[in-house]
TORVEX-736845 format. One record per atom (N, C-alpha, C): residue number from 1; residue in one letter; atom name; y, x, z. Coordinates in nm, 3 decimals. Example, Ala and Ser with C-alpha at 12.3 -4.5 7.8 and 13.67 -1.06 7.14 Angstrom:
% residues 2
<1 'A' 'N' <-0.569 1.319 0.780>>
<1 'A' 'CA' <-0.450 1.230 0.780>>
<1 'A' 'C' <-0.330 1.320 0.780>>
<2 'S' 'N' <-0.225 1.285 0.708>>
<2 'S' 'CA' <-0.106 1.367 0.714>>
<2 'S' 'C' <0.003 1.290 0.787>>
END
This chain:
% residues 113
<1 'M' 'N' <9.798 26.086 -1.861>>
<1 'M' 'CA' <9.817 26.140 -1.995>>
<1 'M' 'C' <9.706 26.084 -2.084>>
<2 'N' 'N' <9.744 26.030 -2.199>>
<2 'N' 'CA' <9.642 25.980 -2.290>>
<2 'N' 'C' <9.577 26.096 -2.366>>
<3 'H' 'N' <9.469 26.066 -2.436>>
<3 'H' 'CA' <9.394 26.172 -2.504>>
<3 'H' 'C' <9.477 26.243 -2.612>>
<4 'N' 'N' <9.558 26.169 -2.687>>
<4 'N' 'CA' <9.638 26.233 -2.791>>
<4 'N' 'C' <9.741 26.329 -2.732>>
<5 'D' 'N' <9.802 26.290 -2.620>>
<5 'D' 'CA' <9.896 26.381 -2.552>>
<5 'D' 'C' <9.822 26.504 -2.499>>
<6 'H' 'N' <9.701 26.481 -2.447>>
<6 'H' 'CA' <9.618 26.590 -2.395>>
<6 'H' 'C' <9.581 26.686 -2.508>>
<7 'I' 'N' <9.548 26.632 -2.624>>
<7 'I' 'CA' <9.516 26.717 -2.740>>
<7 'I' 'C' <9.638 26.799 -2.781>>
<8 'D' 'N' <9.753 26.732 -2.791>>
<8 'D' 'CA' <9.876 26.804 -2.829>>
<8 'D' 'C' <9.907 26.917 -2.731>>
<9 'Q' 'N' <9.895 26.889 -2.603>>
<9 'Q' 'CA' <9.922 26.991 -2.501>>
<9 'Q' 'C' <9.822 27.107 -2.513>>
<10 'T' 'N' <9.696 27.076 -2.539>>
<10 'T' 'CA' <9.594 27.179 -2.556>>
<10 'T' 'C' <9.627 27.270 -2.674>>
<11 'V' 'N' <9.664 27.210 -2.786>>
<11 'V' 'CA' <9.698 27.288 -2.905>>
<11 'V' 'C' <9.818 27.377 -2.877>>
<12 'R' 'N' <9.922 27.322 -2.814>>
<12 'R' 'CA' <10.041 27.403 -2.781>>
<12 'R' 'C' <10.003 27.519 -2.690>>
<13 'N' 'N' <9.919 27.493 -2.591>>
<13 'N' 'CA' <9.877 27.599 -2.498>>
<13 'N' 'C' <9.798 27.708 -2.569>>
<14 'M' 'N' <9.711 27.669 -2.663>>
<14 'M' 'CA' <9.633 27.771 -2.736>>
<14 'M' 'C' <9.725 27.861 -2.817>>
<15 'Y' 'N' <9.818 27.800 -2.890>>
<15 'Y' 'CA' <9.909 27.882 -2.971>>
<15 'Y' 'C' <9.997 27.969 -2.883>>
<16 'H' 'N' <10.041 27.915 -2.770>>
<16 'H' 'CA' <10.123 27.994 -2.678>>
<16 'H' 'C' <10.044 28.114 -2.625>>
<17 'A' 'N' <9.917 28.091 -2.593>>
<17 'A' 'CA' <9.833 28.200 -2.540>>
<17 'A' 'C' <9.819 28.313 -2.641>>
<18 'F' 'N' <9.810 28.281 -2.769>>
<18 'F' 'CA' <9.796 28.386 -2.870>>
<18 'F' 'C' <9.929 28.450 -2.906>>
<19 'E' 'N' <10.038 28.375 -2.894>>
<19 'E' 'CA' <10.169 28.432 -2.923>>
<19 'E' 'C' <10.220 28.519 -2.808>>
<20 'H' 'N' <10.176 28.490 -2.686>>
<20 'H' 'CA' <10.221 28.563 -2.568>>
<20 'H' 'C' <10.099 28.596 -2.481>>
<21 'P' 'N' <10.014 28.685 -2.525>>
<21 'P' 'CA' <9.886 28.706 -2.456>>
<21 'P' 'C' <9.899 28.752 -2.311>>
<22 'G' 'N' <10.004 28.821 -2.278>>
<22 'G' 'CA' <10.017 28.870 -2.140>>
<22 'G' 'C' <10.072 28.768 -2.043>>
<23 'T' 'N' <10.121 28.655 -2.093>>
<23 'T' 'CA' <10.186 28.558 -2.005>>
<23 'T' 'C' <10.103 28.434 -1.978>>
<24 'H' 'N' <9.984 28.427 -2.036>>
<24 'H' 'CA' <9.902 28.307 -2.020>>
<24 'H' 'C' <9.785 28.340 -1.927>>
<25 'P' 'N' <9.797 28.302 -1.800>>
<25 'P' 'CA' <9.693 28.339 -1.704>>
<25 'P' 'C' <9.559 28.272 -1.733>>
<26 'L' 'N' <9.455 28.345 -1.704>>
<26 'L' 'CA' <9.319 28.298 -1.727>>
<26 'L' 'C' <9.292 28.167 -1.654>>
<27 'D' 'N' <9.340 28.156 -1.532>>
<27 'D' 'CA' <9.313 28.036 -1.453>>
<27 'D' 'C' <9.363 27.909 -1.520>>
<28 'S' 'N' <9.478 27.916 -1.588>>
<28 'S' 'CA' <9.529 27.795 -1.653>>
<28 'S' 'C' <9.440 27.754 -1.770>>
<29 'G' 'N' <9.383 27.851 -1.840>>
<29 'G' 'CA' <9.290 27.820 -1.948>>
<29 'G' 'C' <9.162 27.757 -1.895>>
<30 'L' 'N' <9.111 27.810 -1.786>>
<30 'L' 'CA' <8.990 27.753 -1.726>>
<30 'L' 'C' <9.017 27.613 -1.672>>
<31 'T' 'N' <9.136 27.594 -1.616>>
<31 'T' 'CA' <9.173 27.462 -1.566>>
<31 'T' 'C' <9.181 27.362 -1.681>>
<32 'A' 'N' <9.233 27.405 -1.796>>
<32 'A' 'CA' <9.241 27.317 -1.913>>
<32 'A' 'C' <9.101 27.279 -1.961>>
<33 'I' 'N' <9.011 27.375 -1.963>>
<33 'I' 'CA' <8.873 27.346 -2.004>>
<33 'I' 'C' <8.809 27.247 -1.906>>
<34 'D' 'N' <8.828 27.270 -1.776>>
<34 'D' 'CA' <8.774 27.178 -1.676>>
<34 'D' 'C' <8.831 27.038 -1.693>>
<35 'G' 'N' <8.960 27.031 -1.728>>
<35 'G' 'CA' <9.023 26.902 -1.751>>
<35 'G' 'C' <8.960 26.826 -1.866>>
<36 'W' 'N' <8.927 26.900 -1.973>>
<36 'W' 'CA' <8.861 26.836 -2.087>>
<36 'W' 'C' <8.720 26.791 -2.053>>
<37 'I' 'N' <8.649 26.871 -1.977>>
<37 'I' 'CA' <8.513 26.832 -1.937>>
<37 'I' 'C' <8.520 26.702 -1.857>>
<38 'T' 'N' <8.614 26.695 -1.764>>
<38 'T' 'CA' <8.632 26.576 -1.683>>
<38 'T' 'C' <8.676 26.457 -1.768>>
<39 'S' 'N' <8.767 26.479 -1.861>>
<39 'S' 'CA' <8.816 26.370 -1.947>>
<39 'S' 'C' <8.704 26.309 -2.030>>
<40 'L' 'N' <8.609 26.391 -2.070>>
<40 'L' 'CA' <8.499 26.342 -2.154>>
<40 'L' 'C' <8.386 26.278 -2.075>>
<41 'D' 'N' <8.386 26.298 -1.942>>
<41 'D' 'CA' <8.283 26.237 -1.858>>
<41 'D' 'C' <8.287 26.086 -1.872>>
<42 'G' 'N' <8.172 26.029 -1.891>>
<42 'G' 'CA' <8.160 25.884 -1.893>>
<42 'G' 'C' <8.197 25.818 -2.024>>
<43 'I' 'N' <8.250 25.890 -2.120>>
<43 'I' 'CA' <8.285 25.828 -2.247>>
<43 'I' 'C' <8.159 25.801 -2.327>>
<44 'G' 'N' <8.061 25.890 -2.314>>
<44 'G' 'CA' <7.931 25.866 -2.378>>
<44 'G' 'C' <7.923 25.924 -2.518>>
<45 'G' 'N' <7.804 25.915 -2.572>>
<45 'G' 'CA' <7.779 25.963 -2.707>>
<45 'G' 'C' <7.727 26.105 -2.706>>
<46 'S' 'N' <7.631 26.130 -2.791>>
<46 'S' 'CA' <7.569 26.262 -2.796>>
<46 'S' 'C' <7.666 26.368 -2.847>>
<47 'A' 'N' <7.757 26.330 -2.939>>
<47 'A' 'CA' <7.854 26.428 -2.990>>
<47 'A' 'C' <7.944 26.477 -2.878>>
<48 'L' 'N' <7.990 26.385 -2.793>>
<48 'L' 'CA' <8.078 26.425 -2.684>>
<48 'L' 'C' <8.003 26.503 -2.578>>
<49 'A' 'N' <7.875 26.471 -2.557>>
<49 'A' 'CA' <7.793 26.549 -2.464>>
<49 'A' 'C' <7.780 26.692 -2.517>>
<50 'G' 'N' <7.766 26.705 -2.649>>
<50 'G' 'CA' <7.758 26.838 -2.709>>
<50 'G' 'C' <7.889 26.915 -2.693>>
<51 'I' 'N' <8.001 26.845 -2.704>>
<51 'I' 'CA' <8.132 26.909 -2.684>>
<51 'I' 'C' <8.143 26.955 -2.539>>
<52 'Q' 'N' <8.103 26.870 -2.444>>
<52 'Q' 'CA' <8.108 26.909 -2.303>>
<52 'Q' 'C' <8.022 27.032 -2.278>>
<53 'S' 'N' <7.905 27.036 -2.334>>
<53 'S' 'CA' <7.817 27.151 -2.319>>
<53 'S' 'C' <7.884 27.276 -2.378>>
<54 'G' 'N' <7.945 27.260 -2.496>>
<54 'G' 'CA' <8.015 27.371 -2.559>>
<54 'G' 'C' <8.131 27.420 -2.475>>
<55 'L' 'N' <8.202 27.328 -2.410>>
<55 'L' 'CA' <8.313 27.367 -2.323>>
<55 'L' 'C' <8.263 27.445 -2.201>>
<56 'R' 'N' <8.150 27.402 -2.147>>
<56 'R' 'CA' <8.093 27.476 -2.032>>
<56 'R' 'C' <8.050 27.617 -2.074>>
<57 'T' 'N' <7.993 27.625 -2.193>>
<57 'T' 'CA' <7.954 27.757 -2.246>>
<57 'T' 'C' <8.076 27.844 -2.267>>
<58 'L' 'N' <8.180 27.786 -2.328>>
<58 'L' 'CA' <8.305 27.860 -2.350>>
<58 'L' 'C' <8.362 27.910 -2.219>>
<59 'R' 'N' <8.361 27.826 -2.118>>
<59 'R' 'CA' <8.413 27.862 -1.986>>
<59 'R' 'C' <8.340 27.986 -1.932>>
<60 'G' 'N' <8.208 27.985 -1.944>>
<60 'G' 'CA' <8.129 28.099 -1.897>>
<60 'G' 'C' <8.162 28.227 -1.972>>
<61 'H' 'N' <8.179 28.218 -2.103>>
<61 'H' 'CA' <8.214 28.336 -2.183>>
<61 'H' 'C' <8.351 28.390 -2.143>>
<62 'I' 'N' <8.446 28.299 -2.118>>
<62 'I' 'CA' <8.580 28.342 -2.076>>
<62 'I' 'C' <8.573 28.412 -1.942>>
<63 'E' 'N' <8.499 28.357 -1.848>>
<63 'E' 'CA' <8.487 28.418 -1.715>>
<63 'E' 'C' <8.426 28.558 -1.723>>
<64 'R' 'N' <8.334 28.578 -1.817>>
<64 'R' 'CA' <8.270 28.709 -1.832>>
<64 'R' 'C' <8.352 28.804 -1.919>>
<65 'G' 'N' <8.456 28.752 -1.984>>
<65 'G' 'CA' <8.539 28.835 -2.071>>
<65 'G' 'C' <8.469 28.876 -2.199>>
<66 'D' 'N' <8.378 28.794 -2.246>>
<66 'D' 'CA' <8.299 28.823 -2.367>>
<66 'D' 'C' <8.372 28.767 -2.490>>
<67 'R' 'N' <8.465 28.847 -2.545>>
<67 'R' 'CA' <8.550 28.801 -2.656>>
<67 'R' 'C' <8.471 28.755 -2.778>>
<68 'P' 'N' <8.369 28.829 -2.823>>
<68 'P' 'CA' <8.294 28.780 -2.939>>
<68 'P' 'C' <8.228 28.644 -2.914>>
<69 'A' 'N' <8.177 28.626 -2.793>>
<69 'A' 'CA' <8.114 28.497 -2.760>>
<69 'A' 'C' <8.219 28.387 -2.748>>
<70 'V' 'N' <8.337 28.418 -2.694>>
<70 'V' 'CA' <8.446 28.321 -2.687>>
<70 'V' 'C' <8.484 28.278 -2.828>>
<71 'A' 'N' <8.499 28.374 -2.918>>
<71 'A' 'CA' <8.535 28.343 -3.057>>
<71 'A' 'C' <8.429 28.253 -3.121>>
<72 'A' 'N' <8.302 28.284 -3.099>>
<72 'A' 'CA' <8.195 28.202 -3.156>>
<72 'A' 'C' <8.196 28.061 -3.098>>
<73 'S' 'N' <8.222 28.050 -2.969>>
<73 'S' 'CA' <8.228 27.918 -2.905>>
<73 'S' 'C' <8.345 27.837 -2.957>>
<74 'L' 'N' <8.460 27.901 -2.973>>
<74 'L' 'CA' <8.577 27.831 -3.028>>
<74 'L' 'C' <8.549 27.782 -3.169>>
<75 'Q' 'N' <8.483 27.866 -3.249>>
<75 'Q' 'CA' <8.447 27.828 -3.386>>
<75 'Q' 'C' <8.357 27.705 -3.384>>
<76 'Q' 'N' <8.256 27.709 -3.301>>
<76 'Q' 'CA' <8.160 27.598 -3.293>>
<76 'Q' 'C' <8.230 27.470 -3.246>>
<77 'L' 'N' <8.312 27.480 -3.142>>
<77 'L' 'CA' <8.384 27.363 -3.093>>
<77 'L' 'C' <8.479 27.307 -3.198>>
<78 'G' 'N' <8.544 27.396 -3.272>>
<78 'G' 'CA' <8.633 27.352 -3.379>>
<78 'G' 'C' <8.559 27.275 -3.486>>
<79 'Q' 'N' <8.443 27.326 -3.524>>
<79 'Q' 'CA' <8.364 27.260 -3.626>>
<79 'Q' 'C' <8.312 27.125 -3.577>>
<80 'E' 'N' <8.263 27.120 -3.454>>
<80 'E' 'CA' <8.213 26.994 -3.398>>
<80 'E' 'C' <8.325 26.891 -3.385>>
<81 'T' 'N' <8.441 26.935 -3.343>>
<81 'T' 'CA' <8.556 26.845 -3.330>>
<81 'T' 'C' <8.596 26.792 -3.467>>
<82 'S' 'N' <8.595 26.878 -3.566>>
<82 'S' 'CA' <8.630 26.835 -3.701>>
<82 'S' 'C' <8.531 26.733 -3.757>>
<83 'V' 'N' <8.404 26.749 -3.725>>
<83 'V' 'CA' <8.303 26.653 -3.770>>
<83 'V' 'C' <8.327 26.518 -3.704>>
<84 'I' 'N' <8.357 26.517 -3.575>>
<84 'I' 'CA' <8.386 26.392 -3.505>>
<84 'I' 'C' <8.509 26.325 -3.566>>
<85 'A' 'N' <8.610 26.405 -3.595>>
<85 'A' 'CA' <8.736 26.352 -3.648>>
<85 'A' 'C' <8.722 26.297 -3.789>>
<86 'R' 'N' <8.626 26.346 -3.862>>
<86 'R' 'CA' <8.609 26.308 -4.003>>
<86 'R' 'C' <8.602 26.156 -4.022>>
<87 'D' 'N' <8.537 26.087 -3.931>>
<87 'D' 'CA' <8.515 25.944 -3.946>>
<87 'D' 'C' <8.621 25.859 -3.875>>
<88 'L' 'N' <8.718 25.922 -3.812>>
<88 'L' 'CA' <8.823 25.848 -3.742>>
<88 'L' 'C' <8.946 25.837 -3.829>>
<89 'R' 'N' <9.008 25.723 -3.826>>
<89 'R' 'CA' <9.130 25.700 -3.903>>
<89 'R' 'C' <9.249 25.692 -3.808>>
<90 'G' 'N' <9.365 25.711 -3.863>>
<90 'G' 'CA' <9.487 25.696 -3.784>>
<90 'G' 'C' <9.515 25.813 -3.693>>
<91 'G' 'N' <9.594 25.787 -3.590>>
<91 'G' 'CA' <9.642 25.891 -3.500>>
<91 'G' 'C' <9.532 25.968 -3.428>>
<92 'D' 'N' <9.429 25.898 -3.382>>
<92 'D' 'CA' <9.321 25.967 -3.311>>
<92 'D' 'C' <9.254 26.071 -3.401>>
<93 'G' 'N' <9.222 26.030 -3.522>>
<93 'G' 'CA' <9.159 26.123 -3.616>>
<93 'G' 'C' <9.249 26.239 -3.651>>
<94 'D' 'N' <9.378 26.211 -3.672>>
<94 'D' 'CA' <9.474 26.317 -3.703>>
<94 'D' 'C' <9.483 26.419 -3.591>>
<95 'H' 'N' <9.491 26.370 -3.468>>
<95 'H' 'CA' <9.501 26.461 -3.354>>
<95 'H' 'C' <9.375 26.545 -3.339>>
<96 'L' 'N' <9.260 26.482 -3.357>>
<96 'L' 'CA' <9.135 26.558 -3.345>>
<96 'L' 'C' <9.120 26.659 -3.459>>
<97 'R' 'N' <9.161 26.623 -3.579>>
<97 'R' 'CA' <9.155 26.719 -3.690>>
<97 'R' 'C' <9.245 26.839 -3.660>>
<98 'H' 'N' <9.363 26.813 -3.606>>
<98 'H' 'CA' <9.453 26.922 -3.571>>
<98 'H' 'C' <9.391 27.011 -3.463>>
<99 'L' 'N' <9.329 26.949 -3.363>>
<99 'L' 'CA' <9.262 27.027 -3.258>>
<99 'L' 'C' <9.149 27.109 -3.317>>
<100 'G' 'N' <9.068 27.051 -3.404>>
<100 'G' 'CA' <8.958 27.125 -3.467>>
<100 'G' 'C' <9.008 27.246 -3.542>>
<101 'Q' 'N' <9.116 27.227 -3.619>>
<101 'Q' 'CA' <9.175 27.339 -3.693>>
<101 'Q' 'C' <9.229 27.446 -3.599>>
<102 'A' 'N' <9.295 27.402 -3.491>>
<102 'A' 'CA' <9.351 27.498 -3.395>>
<102 'A' 'C' <9.242 27.580 -3.328>>
<103 'L' 'N' <9.130 27.517 -3.297>>
<103 'L' 'CA' <9.018 27.590 -3.236>>
<103 'L' 'C' <8.962 27.694 -3.332>>
<104 'I' 'N' <8.951 27.658 -3.460>>
<104 'I' 'CA' <8.899 27.752 -3.560>>
<104 'I' 'C' <8.997 27.866 -3.581>>
<105 'V' 'N' <9.127 27.836 -3.584>>
<105 'V' 'CA' <9.229 27.942 -3.595>>
<105 'V' 'C' <9.222 28.035 -3.474>>
<106 'A' 'N' <9.208 27.977 -3.355>>
<106 'A' 'CA' <9.198 28.058 -3.234>>
<106 'A' 'C' <9.077 28.152 -3.241>>
<107 'S' 'N' <8.967 28.100 -3.292>>
<107 'S' 'CA' <8.847 28.182 -3.311>>
<107 'S' 'C' <8.877 28.300 -3.403>>
<108 'G' 'N' <8.940 28.271 -3.515>>
<108 'G' 'CA' <8.976 28.376 -3.610>>
<108 'G' 'C' <9.071 28.479 -3.550>>
<109 'N' 'N' <9.167 28.432 -3.470>>
<109 'N' 'CA' <9.260 28.525 -3.405>>
<109 'N' 'C' <9.187 28.619 -3.310>>
<110 'L' 'N' <9.089 28.567 -3.238>>
<110 'L' 'CA' <9.012 28.653 -3.147>>
<110 'L' 'C' <8.928 28.755 -3.224>>
<111 'K' 'N' <8.871 28.711 -3.334>>
<111 'K' 'CA' <8.789 28.803 -3.415>>
<111 'K' 'C' <8.873 28.913 -3.476>>
<112 'A' 'N' <8.999 28.880 -3.510>>
<112 'A' 'CA' <9.086 28.977 -3.577>>
<112 'A' 'C' <9.150 29.075 -3.481>>
<113 'S' 'N' <9.160 29.037 -3.354>>
<113 'S' 'CA' <9.230 29.127 -3.259>>
<113 'S' 'C' <9.138 29.218 -3.185>>
END
């Protein structure tokens, strides 16, 4: 699966999790986070290292069930992703901008519920 397909699948899964909260098992979310950490391994760059660190932090918050911390992590990841996407043109930038927005929306949904 290429990165754009991976991004699209991630966004669909996030929206599905919020639309059907009882049907989205925790393990699949953690597996998705682990998949992103692995996908970013070896690509390099301090921005991507920061994203990986943020994903590991998010994973820990999810495992502990700390909703406010999960929301804050999603917000931070959304903002960082949007900053990375800002300088990219074409499909890659569009997909990353969409992911950044989806992460921020997910953060807001957690804060509101």
